[in-house]
LUMTI-781443 format. One record per residue: residue in one letter; z, x, y of N, C-alpha, C in turn. Coordinates in steps of 0.001 Angstrom, whole numbers, plus 524288, in hexadecimal, padded with zeros to 5 digits. Example, Ala and Ser with C-alpha at 12.3 -4.5 7.8 and 13.67 -1.06 7.14 Angstrom:
<rs>
+---+-------+-------+-------+-------+-------+-------+-------+-------+-------+
! r !  n_c3 !  n_c1 !  n_c2 ! ca_c3 ! ca_c1 ! ca_c2 !  c_c3 !  c_c1 !  c_c2 !
+---+-------+-------+-------+-------+-------+-------+-------+-------+-------+
! A ! 81E78 ! 83386 ! 7E9C6 ! 81E78 ! 8300C ! 7EE6C ! 81E78 ! 83390 ! 7F31C !
! S ! 81BA8 ! 83232 ! 7F736 ! 81BE4 ! 83566 ! 7FBDC ! 81EBE ! 83264 ! 8001E !
+---+-------+-------+-------+-------+-------+-------+-------+-------+-------+
</rs>
This chain:
<rs>
+---+-------+-------+-------+-------+-------+-------+-------+-------+-------+
! r !  n_c3 !  n_c1 !  n_c2 ! ca_c3 ! ca_c1 ! ca_c2 !  c_c3 !  c_c1 !  c_c2 !
+---+-------+-------+-------+-------+-------+-------+-------+-------+-------+
! M ! A207B ! F78D1 ! 80C62 ! A22E5 ! F79E8 ! 80775 ! A2860 ! F77BA ! 80724 !
! K ! A2AEF ! F7779 ! 80B9B ! A3035 ! F7567 ! 80B87 ! A303A ! F6FD3 ! 80991 !
! K ! A2C3C ! F6CCC ! 80AC7 ! A2BF7 ! F676F ! 808F9 ! A2BBE ! F6738 ! 8030B !
! V ! A28C9 ! F6A97 ! 800A3 ! A2825 ! F6A98 ! 7FB02 ! A2D41 ! F6C18 ! 7F85B !
! S ! A3007 ! F7015 ! 7FA40 ! A34EB ! F71AF ! 7F7C1 ! A392D ! F6D99 ! 7F8A4 !
! F ! A3946 ! F6B11 ! 7FD32 ! A3D20 ! F66E7 ! 7FE1A ! A3C19 ! F624E ! 7FA74 !
! L ! A3729 ! F60E7 ! 7F9C5 ! A35AE ! F5CAB ! 7F649 ! A3711 ! F5DFA ! 7F09E !
! S ! A3633 ! F62B8 ! 7EF13 ! A3794 ! F646B ! 7E9C2 ! A3D76 ! F6434 ! 7E8E9 !
! A ! A4066 ! F65E9 ! 7ECCE ! A461F ! F65CE ! 7EC66 ! A4811 ! F6030 ! 7EC25 !
! A ! A45CE ! F5CAE ! 7EF2F ! A475F ! F572B ! 7EF23 ! A4633 ! F54C1 ! 7E9D1 !
! K ! A41B6 ! F560A ! 7E78D ! A4058 ! F540F ! 7E25D ! A4435 ! F5616 ! 7DE44 !
! A ! A45A2 ! F5B02 ! 7DEB7 ! A4947 ! F5D60 ! 7DAF9 ! A4EA0 ! F5ABA ! 7DB55 !
! V ! A5079 ! F59B8 ! 7E024 ! A5586 ! F5722 ! 7E0DB ! A5556 ! F5191 ! 7DEC8 !
! L ! A5121 ! F4EC8 ! 7DFEA ! A507F ! F4970 ! 7DDFB ! A5052 ! F495A ! 7D801 !
! T ! A4D90 ! F4CEF ! 7D5AA ! A4D52 ! F4D54 ! 7CFF8 ! A52BB ! F4E62 ! 7CDBD !
! L ! A55A7 ! F51D5 ! 7D04F ! A5AFD ! F5308 ! 7CE9A ! A5E69 ! F4E25 ! 7CEB8 !
! F ! A5E14 ! F4B0E ! 7D2E2 ! A612E ! F463E ! 7D351 ! A5FB4 ! F424F ! 7CF0E !
! I ! A5AC3 ! F41C4 ! 7CE0C ! A5902 ! F3E24 ! 7C9F6 ! A5B04 ! F3FF5 ! 7C4AB !
! F ! A5A88 ! F44F7 ! 7C381 ! A5C55 ! F471D ! 7BE8E ! A6243 ! F466B ! 7BDF8 !
! A ! A6527 ! F476E ! 7C22F ! A6ADE ! F46C5 ! 7C206 ! A6C45 ! F410A ! 7C122 !
! G ! A695A ! F3D7D ! 7C38A ! A6A5C ! F37E8 ! 7C2C8 ! A696A ! F3634 ! 7BD37 !
! I ! A6544 ! F3835 ! 7BAD6 ! A641E ! F36E6 ! 7B565 ! A6863 ! F38FB ! 7B1D2 !
! L ! A6A15 ! F3DC6 ! 7B2B5 ! A6E45 ! F4008 ! 7AF81 ! A7353 ! F3CEF ! 7B00E !
! T ! A7497 ! F3B5B ! 7B4C2 ! A795F ! F3851 ! 7B5A9 ! A7901 ! F330B ! 7B2F1 !
! A ! A7496 ! F307B ! 7B346 ! A73EE ! F2B64 ! 7B0BF ! A7464 ! F2BE0 ! 7AADC !
! C ! A7238 ! F2FFB ! 7A8A3 ! A7286 ! F30B4 ! 7A2F8 ! A780D ! F31F3 ! 7A136 !
! S ! A7AED ! F34D9 ! 7A44D ! A803B ! F363E ! 7A2AF ! A83F9 ! F31AC ! 7A32E !
! N ! A829A ! F2DB3 ! 7A642 ! A85F3 ! F291C ! 7A6D4 ! A8490 ! F24BB ! 7A31D !
! S ! A808F ! F2574 ! 79FED ! A7F1C ! F2148 ! 79C58 ! A835C ! F2085 ! 79849 !
! T ! A83DF ! F1BB2 ! 79674 ! A87F9 ! F1A89 ! 792A6 ! A85AE ! F1A7C ! 78D38 !
! S ! A88BC ! F1C5B ! 78998 ! A871A ! F1C28 ! 7842A ! A89FB ! F17C2 ! 7817E !
! S ! A8889 ! F1690 ! 77CA7 ! A8B27 ! F1265 ! 779CA ! A90D5 ! F13CF ! 778B2 !
! E ! A921B ! F18E8 ! 778BF ! A9780 ! F1A7F ! 777E4 ! A9AFE ! F18E9 ! 77C73 !
! D ! A98B9 ! F1894 ! 7812A ! A9BC6 ! F172B ! 785C5 ! A9C66 ! F1144 ! 7864A !
! H ! A9997 ! F0E35 ! 7832F ! A99A6 ! F0883 ! 78381 ! A9ED6 ! F065D ! 7817D !
! E ! AA1BD ! F03CD ! 784E5 ! AA6AD ! F0169 ! 78345 ! AA58C ! EFBF4 ! 78140 !
! Q ! AA794 ! EFAD0 ! 77CA4 ! AA6AD ! EF5B8 ! 77A52 ! AA9EC ! EF19F ! 77D27 !
! E ! AA76B ! EED5C ! 77E77 ! AA9FE ! EE8FB ! 7810D ! AAAC1 ! EE499 ! 77D17 !
! P ! AAF82 ! EE28F ! 77C99 ! AB065 ! EDE5C ! 778D0 ! AAE1A ! ED92D ! 77AA5 !
! V ! AAB28 ! ED6AD ! 7771E ! AA90E ! ED171 ! 7782A ! AAAAB ! ECDA2 ! 773E5 !
! G ! AAD3C ! ECFA4 ! 76FD7 ! AAF1F ! ECC77 ! 76B85 ! AB374 ! ECF68 ! 768C0 !
! F ! AB583 ! ECD19 ! 76485 ! AB9C5 ! ECFA8 ! 761AF ! AB975 ! ECE65 ! 75BE4 !
! A ! ABC5B ! ED171 ! 758DB ! ABCD3 ! ED09F ! 7533E ! AC27F ! ED1BB ! 751C6 !
! I ! AC4CC ! ECE52 ! 74E8E ! ACA2D ! ECF0E ! 74CC3 ! ACA07 ! ECFDF ! 746E1 !
! Y ! ACC85 ! ED417 ! 74531 ! ACC86 ! ED5A7 ! 73FB7 ! AD201 ! ED590 ! 73D6D !
! Q ! AD23F ! ED479 ! 7386C ! AD6F5 ! ED549 ! 7354D ! AD55F ! ED979 ! 7315B !
! G ! AD741 ! EDE3A ! 73213 ! AD540 ! EE29B ! 72F0B ! ACF8C ! EE359 ! 7306B !
! S ! ACC1E ! EE359 ! 72C85 ! AC688 ! EE3E2 ! 72D8C ! AC3B3 ! EDE9E ! 72D6B !
! T ! AC6A3 ! EDA54 ! 72CBA ! AC458 ! ED51E ! 72C68 ! AC3FE ! ED2A3 ! 731D1 !
! L ! ABF3F ! ED11E ! 73355 ! ABE70 ! ECE6B ! 7384B ! AC06A ! EC8D3 ! 737C7 !
! L ! AC414 ! EC752 ! 73B27 ! AC630 ! EC201 ! 73B07 ! AC370 ! EBE71 ! 73EEC !
! V ! AC2E6 ! EC045 ! 743B0 ! AC096 ! EBD08 ! 747C9 ! ABDC1 ! EC096 ! 74BA9 !
! S ! AB96A ! EBE92 ! 74DCE ! AB69B ! EC196 ! 751C8 ! AB434 ! EBDE7 ! 755BC !
! Q ! AB31B ! EC01D ! 75A44 ! AB080 ! EBD38 ! 75E6F ! AAC38 ! EC0B9 ! 76090 !
! N ! AA767 ! EBEC4 ! 7609D ! AA317 ! EC1F5 ! 76285 ! AA277 ! EC16B ! 7686D !
! S ! A9E81 ! EC403 ! 76A7F ! A9DBE ! EC41E ! 7702C ! A9C9F ! EBEC5 ! 77283 !
! S ! A9A97 ! EBB13 ! 76F75 ! A9984 ! EB5D8 ! 77186 ! A9E50 ! EB24E ! 77140 !
! G ! AA2AA ! EB459 ! 76F12 ! AA779 ! EB14B ! 76ED3 ! AA819 ! EAE42 ! 769CB !
! S ! AA462 ! EAEC1 ! 76635 ! AA4AD ! EABF7 ! 76139 ! AA8A4 ! EAEA0 ! 75DA3 !
! M ! AAC7C ! EAB9B ! 75BC9 ! AB09E ! EADB8 ! 75879 ! AAFA5 ! EAC23 ! 752D5 !
! S ! AB0BF ! EAFD6 ! 74F46 ! AB046 ! EAEA9 ! 749B5 ! AB505 ! EB0E0 ! 746E0 !
! G ! AB643 ! EAE79 ! 74269 ! ABAB6 ! EB027 ! 73F50 ! ABFA8 ! EAD4F ! 740EB !
! E ! AC3FD ! EAEDC ! 73E7D ! AC8F1 ! EAC51 ! 73FB8 ! ACD77 ! EAFD8 ! 73E33 !
! I ! AD1E3 ! EAED4 ! 7409C ! AD6BA ! EB173 ! 73F26 ! ADA4E ! EAD4F ! 73CDD !
! T ! ADBE7 ! EAE2A ! 73809 ! ADF9D ! EAAB7 ! 7356D ! AE410 ! EAE12 ! 73380 !
! I ! AE8D5 ! EAC44 ! 7346D ! AED7B ! EAF1D ! 732C2 ! AF175 ! EAB33 ! 730B3 !
! E ! AF481 ! EACC1 ! 72CEE ! AF89A ! EA955 ! 72AEA ! AFD51 ! EA983 ! 72E8F !
! A ! B000C ! EA514 ! 72EDD ! B04EC ! EA4E7 ! 731DF ! B08C6 ! EA8C0 ! 72F6F !
! S ! B0BED ! EAB1C ! 73297 ! B0FF4 ! EAEE1 ! 73100 ! B0DB4 ! EB3F6 ! 72ED7 !
! T ! B08C0 ! EB51A ! 7300E ! B0672 ! EBA1B ! 72E86 ! B03F9 ! EBC9B ! 73350 !
! S ! B027C ! EC182 ! 732B8 ! AFFDF ! EC443 ! 736FB ! AFB26 ! EC723 ! 734DB !
! S ! AF798 ! EC883 ! 7384D ! AF2D7 ! ECB40 ! 736D4 ! AF17A ! ECF34 ! 73B11 !
! D ! AF037 ! ED3ED ! 73965 ! AEE9F ! ED809 ! 73D10 ! AE8C6 ! ED79D ! 73E00 !
! L ! AE74A ! ED751 ! 742F1 ! AE1D3 ! ED69B ! 7446B ! AE031 ! EDACF ! 7484C !
! R ! ADB06 ! EDB55 ! 748E9 ! AD8CB ! EDF2D ! 74C85 ! AD45E ! EDC9B ! 74F8D !
! I ! AD43A ! EDDA3 ! 7549D ! AD001 ! EDBA6 ! 757F1 ! ACC4E ! EE01D ! 7593E !
! A ! AC745 ! EDF1E ! 75897 ! AC329 ! EE2A8 ! 75A60 ! ABFB3 ! EDF7D ! 75E0F !
! F ! ABC37 ! EE210 ! 760BD ! AB8EE ! EDF5D ! 7648D ! AB32D ! EE025 ! 76343 !
! I ! AAFFE ! EDCA3 ! 76541 ! AAA61 ! EDCAD ! 76453 ! AA7B1 ! EDD87 ! 76994 !
! D ! AA41A ! EE157 ! 769BD ! AA15C ! EE267 ! 76EA2 ! A9C41 ! EDF56 ! 76EEF !
! E ! A9959 ! EE01E ! 7731F ! A9484 ! EDD32 ! 7740E ! A9050 ! EDE5F ! 77000 !
! D ! A90D7 ! EE2A5 ! 76D0E ! A8D28 ! EE3F1 ! 768DF ! A8F1F ! EE21B ! 7638A !
! D ! A932D ! EDECD ! 7637B ! A95A1 ! EDCC2 ! 75EC2 ! A9825 ! EE0FC ! 75B68 !
! E ! A99AD ! EE54E ! 75DD2 ! A9C72 ! EE970 ! 75B11 ! AA24C ! EE88A ! 75BA5 !
! V ! AA523 ! EE91A ! 7574E ! AAAD6 ! EE881 ! 7575E ! AAD35 ! EEDC3 ! 758EB !
! F ! AB0EE ! EEDA9 ! 75C8A ! AB367 ! EF27C ! 75E51 ! AB915 ! EF17D ! 75FAD !
! T ! ABC09 ! EF5B9 ! 75FEF ! AC178 ! EF588 ! 761A4 ! AC1D8 ! EF8A9 ! 766B1 !
! P ! AC3B0 ! EF64B ! 76AEB ! AC413 ! EF917 ! 76FE8 ! AC805 ! EFD94 ! 76FA9 !
! D ! AC7C0 ! F00EA ! 77380 ! ACB56 ! F0558 ! 773FE ! AD0EA ! F0352 ! 7747B !
! K ! AD451 ! F04E3 ! 770E1 ! AD9AF ! F02E3 ! 770CB ! ADCF8 ! F04E4 ! 7755B !
! D ! ADB65 ! F0936 ! 777C2 ! ADE71 ! F0B4E ! 77C23 ! ADDA1 ! F0834 ! 7812C !
! E ! AD951 ! F055B ! 7817F ! AD826 ! F0264 ! 78642 ! AD842 ! EFC7B ! 7857C !
! H ! AD8BD ! EFAB9 ! 78097 ! AD85B ! EF523 ! 77F78 ! ADD2D ! EF325 ! 77C9A !
! S ! ADE48 ! EEE32 ! 77D6F ! AE28C ! EEB8E ! 77AB1 ! AE11D ! EE5D0 ! 77A1D !
! L ! AE447 ! EE302 ! 7771C ! AE370 ! EDD69 ! 7765A ! AE7F6 ! EDA5D ! 7789F !
! S ! AE6C3 ! ED5BC ! 77A6B ! AEAB4 ! ED211 ! 77C4C ! AEA15 ! ECD14 ! 77915 !
! F ! AEE71 ! ECAF7 ! 77719 ! AEE50 ! EC652 ! 773C3 ! AF176 ! EC1E5 ! 77622 !
! E ! AEFD5 ! EBD19 ! 774E1 ! AF2C5 ! EB860 ! 77628 ! AF204 ! EB497 ! 7719D !
! T ! AF644 ! EB2A8 ! 76F62 ! AF5D3 ! EAED2 ! 76B29 ! AF5C6 ! EA957 ! 76D70 !
! I ! AF2EC ! EA5DA ! 76ACF ! AF289 ! EA067 ! 76C71 ! AF3C9 ! E9D24 ! 7679C !
! N ! AF869 ! E9AF3 ! 76786 ! AFA0A ! E97E1 ! 76303 ! AF81D ! E924D ! 7638D !
! G ! AF64C ! E9034 ! 75F2F ! AF488 ! E8AC8 ! 75EF0 ! AF800 ! E87F7 ! 75B16 !
! S ! AF59C ! E85F0 ! 756FB ! AF8BB ! E836E ! 752E7 ! AFB67 ! E8784 ! 74F74 !
! G ! AF99F ! E8C58 ! 74FD5 ! AFC11 ! E90B9 ! 74D1A ! AFDD1 ! E94CA ! 75106 !
! E ! B0074 ! E98CE ! 74F13 ! B0279 ! E9CD3 ! 7529F ! B017C ! EA234 ! 7504C !
! I ! AFFEB ! EA5DA ! 753B9 ! AFF19 ! EAB49 ! 75237 ! B01E1 ! EAECF ! 75621 !
! S ! B028C ! EB3AE ! 754A4 ! B0444 ! EB7AA ! 75856 ! B010C ! EBC8F ! 7574C !
! I ! B009C ! EBFCC ! 75B3E ! AFD8E ! EC499 ! 75AD4 ! B00EA ! EC919 ! 75CB8 !
! S ! B0096 ! ECD7A ! 759EC ! B036E ! ED223 ! 75B86 ! AFFF4 ! ED6EE ! 75AF5 !
! Q ! B012C ! EDAD7 ! 75E06 ! AFE8E ! EDFE6 ! 75DC0 ! B02CF ! EE40B ! 75D6A !
! E ! B0379 ! EE63D ! 758CB ! B07AC ! EEA06 ! 757F0 ! B06D0 ! EEF19 ! 75AE3 !
! D ! B022B ! EF149 ! 75A8F ! B011B ! EF665 ! 75CDC ! AFC65 ! EF60A ! 7607D !
! A ! AFCCC ! EF2B4 ! 7645D ! AF855 ! EF18B ! 767C5 ! AF660 ! EF651 ! 76ABD !
! S ! AF9BA ! EFA0D ! 76BEA ! AF7F0 ! EFE9D ! 76EE3 ! AF481 ! F0231 ! 76B8E !
! N ! AF58E ! F0290 ! 76680 ! AF262 ! F05E6 ! 76315 ! AEE27 ! F02DE ! 76034 !
! Q ! AEF13 ! EFDE3 ! 75F37 ! AEB66 ! EFA98 ! 75C52 ! AEA90 ! EF579 ! 75F4A !
! P ! AE81C ! EF5A5 ! 763DF ! AE7D0 ! EF0F9 ! 7672C ! AE488 ! EEC88 ! 764FB !
! F ! AE153 ! EED78 ! 76102 ! ADDE7 ! EE963 ! 75F0A ! ADFD0 ! EE723 ! 759DE !
! L ! AE489 ! EE8A9 ! 75845 ! AE709 ! EE67B ! 753A0 ! AEB44 ! EE2BE ! 7555F !
! F ! AEBC8 ! EDE5D ! 75293 ! AEFEC ! EDAA6 ! 753CC ! AF16B ! ED7BE ! 74ED8 !
! T ! AF5EF ! ED549 ! 74F01 ! AF7D5 ! ED232 ! 74A99 ! AF840 ! ECC94 ! 74C57 !
! I ! AF5FA ! EC91A ! 7492F ! AF677 ! EC386 ! 74A3F ! AFA4C ! EC14C ! 74647 !
! N ! AFDDA ! EBE14 ! 7482C ! B01E4 ! EBBB7 ! 744E6 ! B012B ! EB5D8 ! 744D8 !
! G ! B00FF ! EB397 ! 74030 ! B00CC ! EADEE ! 73FAB ! B0653 ! EABC9 ! 73FF1 !
! V ! B078C ! EA8EA ! 7440A ! B0CDA ! EA6E9 ! 744C9 ! B0D6E ! EA18E ! 7424B !
! S ! B09DF ! E9DF3 ! 7439A ! B0A27 ! E98BF ! 7413D ! B04A7 ! E96A1 ! 7405A !
! E ! B041D ! E9350 ! 73C73 ! AFF27 ! E9133 ! 73AA6 ! AFC70 ! E8DF7 ! 73EDE !
! G ! AF739 ! E8E92 ! 73F33 ! AF40B ! E8B8B ! 742D4 ! AEFF6 ! E8EF5 ! 74578 !
! E ! AEDF0 ! E8D05 ! 749CD ! AE9E4 ! E8FCB ! 74CC5 ! AEC4F ! E925C ! 7518F !
! A ! AEAB1 ! E971F ! 7529B ! AEC6B ! E9A06 ! 75731 ! AE7DF ! E9D82 ! 758E3 !
! S ! AE893 ! EA081 ! 75CEA ! AE493 ! EA439 ! 75E97 ! AE726 ! EA879 ! 761D8 !
! F ! AE41D ! EAC71 ! 76301 ! AE5FB ! EB066 ! 766A2 ! AE17E ! EB228 ! 76A16 !
! N ! AE2DB ! EB3C6 ! 76EC4 ! ADF33 ! EB621 ! 77273 ! AE043 ! EBBF4 ! 77283 !
! F ! ADC2C ! EBF01 ! 7731B ! ADCEA ! EC492 ! 773FE ! AD8FB ! EC66D ! 7780B !
! S ! ADA7D ! ECA88 ! 77ABA ! AD718 ! ECD0C ! 77E8C ! AD736 ! ED2E3 ! 77D96 !
! L ! AD2C4 ! ED571 ! 77E67 ! AD272 ! EDB20 ! 77E43 ! AD340 ! EDD07 ! 783D1 !
! L ! AD715 ! EE064 ! 7847B ! AD846 ! EE286 ! 7899E ! AD673 ! EE831 ! 789E1 !
! H ! AD3EF ! EE989 ! 78E31 ! AD254 ! EEEEE ! 78F2A ! AD58F ! EF0E8 ! 793C2 !
! V ! AD925 ! EF456 ! 792A7 ! ADCD1 ! EF66C ! 79680 ! ADF63 ! EF1E0 ! 79972 !
! G ! AE10D ! EEDF0 ! 79695 ! AE3EF ! EE98B ! 798C4 ! AE0A1 ! EE513 ! 79AD8 !
! A ! ADB8A ! EE5D7 ! 79B8F ! AD81F ! EE1B6 ! 79D95 ! AD509 ! EDF4B ! 79913 !
! E ! AD45A ! EDA2F ! 79941 ! AD1A1 ! ED773 ! 79510 ! ACBE6 ! ED919 ! 794CC !
! E ! ACA4D ! EDAF2 ! 7902C ! AC4E1 ! EDC7D ! 78F44 ! AC20D ! ED886 ! 78BD5 !
! F ! AC4F1 ! ED5E1 ! 78872 ! AC2A9 ! ED1EE ! 78501 ! AC6BD ! ECDB7 ! 7840B !
! G ! AC4FA ! EC8D6 ! 7841B ! AC882 ! EC48F ! 782D1 ! AC9CB ! EC159 ! 78798 !
! P ! ACD61 ! EBDCF ! 786FE ! AD03D ! EBCD2 ! 78229 ! ACCDB ! EBA00 ! 77E26 !
! A ! ACDA3 ! EBB6A ! 7793F ! ACAFF ! EB8EE ! 774E3 ! ACF07 ! EB5DA ! 771C8 !
! T ! ACDB3 ! EB121 ! 77045 ! AD131 ! EADCD ! 76D59 ! ACF9F ! EADCC ! 7679D !
! V ! AD374 ! EAECA ! 76427 ! AD280 ! EAF12 ! 75E91 ! AD5E2 ! EAAF9 ! 75BDA !
! P ! AD377 ! EA738 ! 7591D ! AD691 ! EA34C ! 75651 ! AD8F9 ! EA58E ! 7514E !
! V ! ADD92 ! EA397 ! 74FE8 ! AE057 ! EA552 ! 74B40 ! AE254 ! EA07F ! 74866 !
! T ! AE19E ! EA068 ! 74341 ! AE3CF ! E9C4A ! 74001 ! AE873 ! E9E9D ! 73D12 !
! V ! AECF3 ! E9C20 ! 73D97 ! AF196 ! E9DCB ! 73ABD ! AF242 ! E99EC ! 73644 !
! S ! AF1C1 ! E9BE7 ! 7317B ! AF22E ! E9889 ! 72CE0 ! AF7CD ! E988C ! 72ADF !
! A ! AF901 ! E94B7 ! 72799 ! AFE45 ! E945E ! 72549 ! AFF41 ! E992D ! 721F8 !
! S ! B0407 ! E9B11 ! 72215 ! B055E ! E9F96 ! 71ED3 ! B05F6 ! E9DE5 ! 7192C !
! N ! B0479 ! EA140 ! 715A7 ! B04AF ! E9FFF ! 7100B ! B0A0F ! EA0E1 ! 70DCD !
+---+-------+-------+-------+-------+-------+-------+-------+-------+-------+
</rs>
């Protein structure tokens, strides 16, 4: 009889371990709420108007045109692998900019980068073609970019 009770106890313990393993696996499963969006593209807006975007394959559409001696407030959003536009958490993310002057000249400023890290102002300095690079930083490390955006600076009226 001892063999039968030992075998029953071993089966009970094994069943308990299997059940505990299943419960642990289910409690560690991720839901769509836990899914962090990863940027694979971007979109730049002026107000609610989309000016330029780049999809996950790197194809860019649209353009930024600004008059010399004027400025424009713009906003950058990002595109994830499901083509959804999103704005990353402002407490962990920031932008880094570099202007590249060609036949024209631009400057970029961020007035309140700590509270509004995805808003920036582009200034048309002189007529011609220019561009800027930007990168999305996650706690100081590059998460997306650098992306190059061409800008046309037209003559002021």
